[in-house]
N, C-alpha and C positions, 0 to 999 in steps of 0.2 A: 546180661540184662539186657531189654528188647530194644532198639528204639524205632520211631515210625517216623516218615515225613505228613507235616498237614500244612498243605499251601495255601501262603497269603491270597492268592485270589478268591481263598471261598468264600471270606467275607464281603465279600462282593455279586455274590450269589446268589438271587433274588428269591429265591427256592429258597435255602438258609438261610438268610434274614427275612423271612418269611414265618418261620417254622415261633413257639413259645421259647422259652430261653428250658423249658426240661426237655422239648422233643430236639435244640440244637446242643445241649452233652451229652444225650445221648448217643446224636451223630456225629460228635466231637470223642467217645467215649468207643463207638464201632470201629473207627479210623486208628484209633491209639492201645488199644486193649490190650494186655499178654493174648489176648485169646486170638488175637488178626492174626495173617500167617502175610506172606509174601504175594498170592493171589487176590486177598478180600475175598474170598468166598470160603467161608468156617462155618463150622458150630459153633451154637452159644445158646442153650438155655433162655429162657425168663427168667429164674429162680437167678438163674451167675448173674445175671446185669442186676437184678433187684438186690442181692450183695454186696455184688462191686461198685454201684450208685447209693446204696442206704437210702430204697426209695420203695415203700408199697409198690407189689407189684401190681395194680391194677394200674396207675400211673406210667410204670413202665410200656404195657399193655398199651396205654391209650398213646404214649409217643411214638411206640413204633408202624402201630395206625398212622400217625401221621407222617412217619419218612416213607410210611409204605407209599400211599397216598399222593406225592409229590416226585417218585421215583429215584429216590435218593437210596434206596434199600428197596432188595426184594425179601424177605426174608418167609419160611414155612411153620407155623407152629406147633405141626406133629412130626416134626425133628428138628427143630431147632438151629434151622440152618440157616445162613446168611446171607446174604450177598450184596458186595457193592455193587453196582456194574463200572462205574467209569473206575474202580480203582488203579488198572490194569492200567490205563490212560495218564494216571501222573505219575504212576510208577512202575515206569516201564522197564524191562529185561532186555540188554544192548550184547548179550555173548551169547553160544549154544549150549555155554555150561548151566547158565543164569534159568535159560529155558527148559533141559533137563531137570533143574531142581526144581521150579518152580509145577510142572506138571507132576513131578514125584510128589507134589504135594496134593495135586486135585488125588492121583491116582490112587491116597492112601487112604480118604475121603469114603466115609459110607456111600451108597446111592440114598439120591437128593431127587426130587423134583422141581427140584431148580440146575439141575446139570444142564438142560440144553440152554437157558437161559446164561448161565458160563458160556460154554463153549460158542456163542451168538454175543459174548462180548470178547472170545482169544480171537475170533477172527477177524475183527474191526480193530481191537487196537495193538495186537502182541502173535500176529498170525505166525508168527514163528516156534513159536510153543504147541501148537494143533497138532504135527506131527509125535510128538512126544506123546500125548493124553493116550491112554488105554482104557480106562476108565468107563463104560457106557456113555460114547461117542456115538451113539448110534440112533439119540435120545432124542423125540418128537422136537421140533424146530419152534421155539417161539420167542414172540415179540419182543429184544430186551426194549426194560422203560427208559434208558437211556433216551430213545428214540423215536418215542410213539410216547401216546397214551395209554396201551396197554401196560397190564403187567402181566410177569409172568406165574405162568396156573400149573397147579401142580398135574401132574403126570393123568392122577385116578380122578380127578376135579370132574363136575357136570357140566364146566363150559364157565360161571361163574366167576371162577380168577379167586386170587391168592386172598385176596379180600373177604371172598364168602366165607373159603377156612377157616384166616383167621375169627373171624364173627362165629364159629360154630366155638370155634378152640374157645373161644371165652366166652358164649355163655356155658359149656360143660366146666368150667371156673366157677361163674353162678352159683351155678345147681349146687356142686362141691361145697360151695362155699353154706348154703342154706344148709347143705344136713350135717357141716362142722356145727353150726349154731344150731339144729334142733336135739344136740348131743350134748348137754348141761357137764358129762364128764371128762372127754375129751376139752383136755386143758387149747387155748387158744394161742397159745404162744410158750418156748420154750423158757429155760432159765437164763437168755443170753437175749430175749427179746426179739427173737426171727422165726415164723411158720414154723409147728415141728417136724413139718414136710421138707422143709430147704434142705441142701444138704450145707456143713459150714468149712469144708476141706476137698481138694478133690487131687486124682495122682492120672495119671496117662496112662493109659495101655499101649501096645505095643499096636493095636489095628486103629489108633490112630484119637481112642472112644476114650473115655473119662468115668475111673473110677468115684463115686461120688463116699463122700462119709458125712453120718450125721451128727447131730450131738450126744443122742445112746449111746454108738458106737465108740465116740471118743470121754469118756465116762466109764466101758467097759474096760476101755486100755487102761485108763489109771487104772482103777482094783485091781488087774494084772501084771501090771507093768507098777508099783506107786515111786521108782525109783525114779525117774523119766518122765521130762517134762513131752507131754506124747504131741503138744500141738507143734513144741518143736523142733520136733524128730521128724514129725511130717512132713515137717517144709527143708529139713532137710535132704529124707529122702525125694522130694520134688525136685532137689536142686541138683542129686545126684543122679537121676535119670534124665534131668535133660544133659547134664555133661556127657549122661555113657549113652546114647540114642542107636547104638547096638548090641549094649545090654536090654535094651526093653522089655520088660515086664510082660505076662497076660494074666497070668495070675496073681493077681494085684494085694487081693488078702493074703493068699500065704506070705509074700515076698512083705509085707509091712510083720506078720507074725516074729518070721525070722529075726527081723531088723532088733527090732524091741524086745526080742526074747536074747537074744545077745549083750544089745543097751544093758537090760537087764541083769545078766551076769556078770558085768564090770563094775556095775552100782553107777552111782553119781560120780561124775568127773571129777577131780580135785579141782582148786584152782593152782594154776599153773604159781611154781614154785613155795607151794606149800603140802607137804607129805600125806599120804593119806591117813588116816586112821586105821585105817585092819590095816600090816603090815603085810609084805608081800613073806612068799612062801624064802624069798632069795634071804630077805633084812631075819627072818625066822632062822634059818642055818648061820649065819652070821652071829646069832648074839649063842647059838647053842655051841661055838668055837670057844666064842670069849668068854665064854662061863668054864670052861676046860682049863682055859689055861689062866684063869685069877686061880682056880683048885688048885692048881702045883702042877699039869700040865705042862705046863712050860721047860723045855731045855737047859740045863743047867750053863754058864754060864764057865767058860772056860778059864 
């Protein structure tokens, strides 16, 4: 289980206290959720936030816009990259070993338009980590949102900033929703009440990305492996992958199929202290020898 620090001084921050309740909840969630890491720079798509906070995606987008506008976070809607600019200020790293570990978390991330803004935060709050950064360290330098009113801009931006990029993403979402409404045959929600395109679970890959699982996939797994609790098995896989980072997988679907196939072959485990309904091969052998004993093959007593 991961623990995160949330400083009490946050409740005296004028920007934080000026937020509405939903935006403030999202900010606390970003500081403490399981997706956050030791550097405050991580990938978290809006769909994940909507599932975890049990909120419509439109409200999540509105809260993100408020946090970006106030400079509390930077967010790139195209890549799903989240940057908390002051994270390293309040979560300082004290040793060279910590510097190397934190730098490795950054080096494992995919390239993002917010890379240069993160490097700027590193030089400001945690310069000892800078010499261990190896990925995209030559990105165009951008102003950090915690030092000015400027907001980090995507490298491919036309200069209007991340807000414009975010608004473009919002417009695309609205167009998709209008297309869905114009198609009466397409269900608006799944059996679980979530939009059908939202993932219901994910497993980490070796490169740091997430392999998404959708409700239809879980139904297919349930039909193929009827003896197993599919969601329970997926949670066990996630715990195993987190506990064995050296055994991280690239082809997650193959890993899942092998895991479920082995579990199906074993069958549903019996509760502790109760025998399985199907006798083992060893038990069958003992029963056969017992039958021979009763039929007179017992040696005569002298």
